[in-house]
C-alpha positions as CSV (number, residue, x, y, z in Angstrom):
1,X,-176.4,-41.7,-150.4
2,X,-179.3,-41.1,-148.0
3,X,-176.9,-39.4,-145.5
4,X,-175.6,-37.2,-148.3
5,X,-179.1,-36.2,-149.3
6,X,-180.0,-35.4,-145.8
7,X,-176.9,-33.3,-145.3
8,X,-177.7,-31.4,-148.6
9,X,-181.3,-30.9,-147.4
10,X,-180.1,-29.5,-144.1
11,X,-177.8,-27.0,-145.8
12,X,-180.6,-25.9,-148.1
13,X,-182.8,-25.3,-145.0
14,X,-180.0,-23.3,-143.4
15,X,-178.6,-21.3,-146.3
16,X,-181.6,-20.4,-148.5
17,X,-183.5,-18.5,-145.8
18,X,-180.1,-16.7,-144.8
19,X,-179.6,-15.8,-148.4
20,X,-183.1,-14.3,-148.9
21,X,-183.0,-12.5,-145.6
22,X,-179.9,-10.8,-146.7
23,X,-181.6,-10.0,-149.9
24,X,-184.4,-8.2,-148.0
25,X,-181.7,-6.1,-146.2
26,X,-179.8,-5.4,-149.5
27,X,-183.0,-4.2,-151.2
28,X,-183.6,-1.8,-148.3
29,X,-180.2,-0.1,-148.6
30,X,-179.7,2.4,-151.4
31,X,-176.1,1.6,-152.1
32,X,-176.7,-2.2,-152.5
33,X,-180.0,-1.9,-154.4
34,X,-178.4,-1.6,-157.8
35,X,-176.5,-4.7,-157.3
36,X,-179.6,-6.5,-156.2
37,X,-181.2,-5.5,-159.5
38,X,-178.3,-7.0,-161.4
39,X,-178.2,-10.2,-159.4
40,X,-182.1,-10.8,-159.5
41,X,-182.1,-13.1,-162.5
42,X,-179.2,-15.2,-161.2
43,X,-180.8,-15.5,-157.8
44,X,-184.1,-16.7,-159.3
45,X,-182.1,-19.2,-161.5
46,X,-180.1,-20.6,-158.6
47,X,-183.2,-20.9,-156.4
48,X,-184.9,-22.7,-159.2
49,X,-182.1,-25.1,-159.6
50,X,-182.2,-25.8,-155.8
51,X,-185.8,-26.3,-155.9
52,X,-186.0,-28.6,-159.0
53,X,-182.8,-30.6,-158.6
54,X,-183.8,-33.1,-155.8
55,X,-186.8,-34.1,-157.9
56,X,-185.3,-34.0,-161.4
57,X,-182.3,-36.1,-160.3
58,X,-184.7,-39.1,-159.8
59,X,-185.0,-39.1,-163.6
60,X,-188.8,-39.8,-163.3
61,X,-190.0,-39.4,-166.8
62,X,-193.6,-38.5,-165.8
63,X,-192.3,-35.8,-163.5
64,X,-189.9,-34.4,-166.1
65,X,-192.7,-34.5,-168.8
66,X,-195.1,-32.6,-166.5
67,X,-192.4,-30.0,-165.6
68,X,-191.5,-29.5,-169.3
69,X,-195.2,-29.1,-170.4
70,X,-196.0,-26.8,-167.6
71,X,-193.0,-24.6,-168.4
72,X,-193.6,-24.5,-172.1
73,X,-197.4,-23.7,-171.8
74,X,-197.1,-21.1,-169.0
75,X,-194.3,-19.4,-171.0
76,X,-196.4,-19.5,-174.1
77,X,-199.4,-18.0,-172.1
78,X,-197.0,-15.2,-171.0
79,X,-195.9,-14.5,-174.5
80,X,-199.5,-14.4,-175.8
81,X,-200.5,-12.3,-172.8
82,X,-197.7,-9.8,-173.4
83,X,-198.5,-9.6,-177.1
84,X,-202.3,-9.3,-176.8
85,X,-203.3,-8.3,-173.3
86,X,-206.1,-10.9,-173.5
87,X,-205.0,-13.3,-170.8
88,X,-203.7,-11.4,-167.8
89,X,-204.3,-7.8,-168.9
90,X,-202.1,-5.3,-170.6
91,X,-198.5,-5.4,-169.3
92,X,-194.9,-5.7,-170.4
93,X,-191.6,-6.8,-168.8
94,X,-188.7,-4.7,-167.7
95,X,-185.1,-5.7,-167.8
96,X,-184.7,-6.9,-164.3
97,X,-185.5,-10.6,-165.0
98,X,-182.9,-11.0,-167.6
99,X,-182.8,-12.8,-170.9
100,X,-186.2,-12.6,-172.7
101,X,-187.7,-14.5,-175.7
102,X,-190.8,-13.1,-177.3
103,X,-190.5,-10.2,-174.8
104,X,-190.9,-12.7,-171.8
105,X,-188.1,-13.5,-169.5
106,X,-187.4,-17.3,-169.6
107,X,-187.2,-17.3,-165.8
108,X,-190.9,-16.5,-165.7
109,X,-192.0,-19.9,-166.9
110,X,-189.4,-21.7,-164.8
111,X,-190.4,-19.9,-161.6
112,X,-194.2,-20.3,-162.1
113,X,-193.6,-24.1,-162.7
114,X,-191.7,-24.3,-159.4
115,X,-194.3,-22.3,-157.6
116,X,-197.1,-24.6,-158.9
117,X,-195.1,-27.8,-158.0
118,X,-194.1,-26.6,-154.6
119,X,-197.7,-25.7,-153.8
120,X,-199.0,-29.1,-154.9
121,X,-196.4,-30.9,-152.6
122,X,-197.5,-28.8,-149.6
123,X,-201.2,-29.4,-150.3
124,X,-200.8,-33.1,-150.8
125,X,-199.6,-33.4,-147.2
126,X,-203.1,-32.4,-146.2
127,X,-205.4,-33.8,-148.8
128,X,-205.3,-36.4,-151.6
129,X,-208.5,-35.3,-153.3
130,X,-207.7,-34.1,-156.8
131,X,-210.2,-31.2,-156.7
132,X,-209.0,-30.0,-153.4
133,X,-205.4,-30.3,-154.5
134,X,-206.2,-28.5,-157.8
135,X,-208.3,-25.6,-156.5
136,X,-206.1,-25.0,-153.5
137,X,-203.0,-24.9,-155.6
138,X,-204.8,-22.2,-157.7
139,X,-205.5,-20.2,-154.5
140,X,-201.9,-20.6,-153.2
141,X,-200.5,-19.4,-156.6
142,X,-203.0,-16.5,-156.6
143,X,-201.8,-15.6,-153.1
144,X,-198.2,-15.8,-154.2
145,X,-199.0,-13.4,-157.2
146,X,-200.9,-11.0,-154.9
147,X,-198.0,-10.7,-152.5
148,X,-195.4,-10.4,-155.2
149,X,-197.1,-7.9,-157.5
150,X,-196.4,-4.6,-155.8
151,X,-192.7,-5.7,-155.3
152,X,-192.5,-6.8,-159.0
153,X,-193.8,-3.4,-160.1
154,X,-191.5,-1.5,-157.8
155,X,-188.3,-3.2,-159.1
156,X,-189.4,-3.2,-162.8
157,X,-190.0,-6.9,-163.1
158,X,-193.0,-5.9,-165.1
159,X,-195.4,-2.9,-165.6
160,X,-199.2,-2.8,-165.9
161,X,-200.7,-0.4,-168.5
162,X,-202.4,2.3,-166.4
163,X,-200.6,1.3,-163.2
164,X,-203.4,-0.9,-161.9
165,X,-203.2,-4.7,-161.5
166,X,-206.4,-6.1,-163.2
167,X,-208.5,-8.7,-161.5
168,X,-208.2,-10.6,-164.8
169,X,-204.5,-11.3,-163.8
170,X,-205.4,-13.1,-160.6
171,X,-208.3,-15.0,-162.2
172,X,-206.0,-16.2,-165.0
173,X,-203.3,-17.4,-162.6
174,X,-205.9,-19.2,-160.4
175,X,-207.3,-21.0,-163.5
176,X,-203.8,-21.9,-164.9
177,X,-202.4,-23.2,-161.6
178,X,-205.5,-25.2,-160.9
179,X,-205.5,-26.7,-164.4
180,X,-201.8,-27.8,-164.2
181,X,-202.3,-29.1,-160.6
182,X,-205.2,-31.2,-162.0
183,X,-203.0,-32.4,-164.9
184,X,-200.3,-33.3,-162.4
185,X,-202.7,-35.5,-160.4
186,X,-204.1,-37.1,-163.5
187,X,-200.6,-38.0,-164.6
188,X,-200.0,-39.5,-161.1
189,X,-196.7,-37.5,-160.6
190,X,-195.0,-38.3,-157.3
191,X,-192.5,-36.4,-155.2
192,X,-189.9,-37.5,-152.8
193,X,-188.5,-34.1,-151.6
194,X,-190.0,-31.1,-149.7
195,X,-187.3,-28.8,-150.9
196,X,-189.4,-27.4,-153.8
197,X,-192.0,-26.4,-151.2
198,X,-189.5,-25.0,-148.9
199,X,-188.0,-22.7,-151.7
200,X,-191.5,-21.5,-152.6
201,X,-192.3,-20.7,-149.0
202,X,-189.0,-18.8,-148.6
203,X,-189.7,-16.8,-151.7
204,X,-193.2,-16.0,-150.6
205,X,-191.8,-14.7,-147.3
206,X,-189.1,-12.7,-149.2
207,X,-191.7,-10.8,-151.2
208,X,-194.0,-10.4,-148.2
209,X,-191.1,-8.8,-146.2
210,X,-190.2,-6.5,-149.1
211,X,-193.9,-5.5,-149.5
212,X,-194.3,-4.8,-145.8
213,X,-191.1,-3.3,-144.8
214,X,-189.2,-2.0,-147.8
215,X,-191.2,-0.6,-150.7
């Protein structure tokens, strides 16, 4: 079983970067861009499955509980944010991210949960201090959002009222990610795979490449 796991991990390390590098190229070409817009929600879903599966397959009830609670609350905060503008600022989602509930794509909560979890796994390689882990996770999530925002706006993931990204958005995500990292550590959630972190790093580099070279 360990050999199979190692082989699967090896293929993830090879294929995911190739897939996302091709995505950067296809976003840059006018004749393939419309297909990229159609495929975006499926790409995010497949990536999330790849990121979560090595951990969820262990059937660790504490981990699954943390994932479920984090997804539900981050999704609820997004729904409240869209409806009121009080949490992140005034914004609304476009059609690019696929199926929505309460005007929020379901993939949003899934991907933010993966980003927070992947960030925690990375940071725990460096520090075991709960406050360092929590605050650094908040900073990493803030960085991810900062890199992604112009790309998201360009490709109609979401739109900010007035066209400007409010500071409130970054502050909110720093607090939310730090809080769920703190809860993660208080629950003593453990991880056995670095694939979630790897997927998050590849996504970050994907958005950075689009921001620097395409949009």
